[in-house]
N, C-alpha and C positions, 0 to 999 in steps of 0.2 A: 825673067824673074827680077823683082826689085832687089836693090842692095840696101843694106842697113849699116848704121854705125852701131856696133854691138859691144857691150861690156861683158866680159867673161870673168867669173870670180871662182877661184878654187885654190885651196891651200896646198894641193899636190901639184908640183911643177909639171909632171908628165901629163896629167889630165888637162891642165891649163894650156900646155903647148899643143896637145892633140886637138882639142876643141878649137883653139885659135887658128891653127894651121888649116883645119878643115874649112872654117868660115872664110879665111883669107883666100884660100884656093877657089872659093865660090864667089869671089868678088866683093866680099864685105870688108868694111873698115872695122878693125878690132882693137879694142882697148882692153887691158888686163888689170886685174887686181888679185892679190894673193890672200886677202881677207876681207871680211865685211866692213870693217872700219875704213879701209882704203877705198872700197867700192863706194861707200856713202859719201866720202869726200869727193870722189870723181862725179857722182850723180848730182851733187850740189853745184858743181861747176860746169858740167857738160850735159848735152841732151843726147839720149840714146834711143834708137828705134827698137831695141831689144836688150834685155839683160838675161844672161844665163848664169846661174849660180849654184854651186854646191850647197847642200843643206847643212851638213856637219862640218863646221870650221871652228877653230878656237876664237874666243872673243865674240864678236857679233856674228851669229850664225845666219844661215840662209833664210830662216823663218823671220828673224828680226829684220834682216835686210829687206825682205818682201814687205813687211809691215811699214818700214820707214820709207821705202820707195813709193808706196801708195800715197804717202804724204808729200814727199819731195817731187815726185814725177808721176802723178796718178794715171796718166795716159800711157805710160811705158809698160809694155807687157814683160812679165818676169817668168822665165822658165826655170824651174828648180830641178836639180839632178842629185842623185844619191845612189850609193851601192847598197843601202839598207833595204833588205827585202820586206820589212814590215811597213814601209811607207807606201801609202796608196795615192794614186792620182786624184781620186775623188775628194779626199780630205784636203789635199793641197789646193785644188781648184776652188773648193768652198772657202779657203782662207784667202783667195785672191790671186793665186798663181794662174798664169795663162796655160801652162802645161807642165808635165813632169817627164823627165828623161831618166831611165834607169841605166846606171853604169854597168849593171851586172845582168841584164836580161839576156839569157843565152839564146832566146828565140829571135832576137833583133840586134842588128849591128848598131852600135852606138852612133856612128856617123849617119846611118839611115834614119835613126830616130830624130836627130837634129834636123836633117833634111826635111822630114815630114812636118816638123814644127814650122820651118820656114815656108813650106808650101801652104800650110794652113794660114799662116800670118799674111802671106801675099794675097790669099783669097779674101781675107778680112779687110785688107787695105784697099784693094781695087774694086 
């Protein structure tokens, strides 16, 4: 499996740590941001193979981050995540997201969802 430099963005420290640890344990280089503004600053200075961001955050939210990332780093896939059950994958993909990961899907382990995204991404790259 290919490894990536991944930016993880979430305003909840527990989720940020959980996602980052999972990715590091799978050999990826991980950078973290606690809000959209901090993420945009990093994206303007660094290149990432993948960005994983919460949608609902104070200030610059995940949807605005997606929009700005498409300008700053158009080739970088952005995966959005949320615990909001009203958000659907289809709508986010139409907005330009690579994929959507539910923080609250009881039928799927959160880590397994991220792993599935990475497997798809590897298939796209190779």
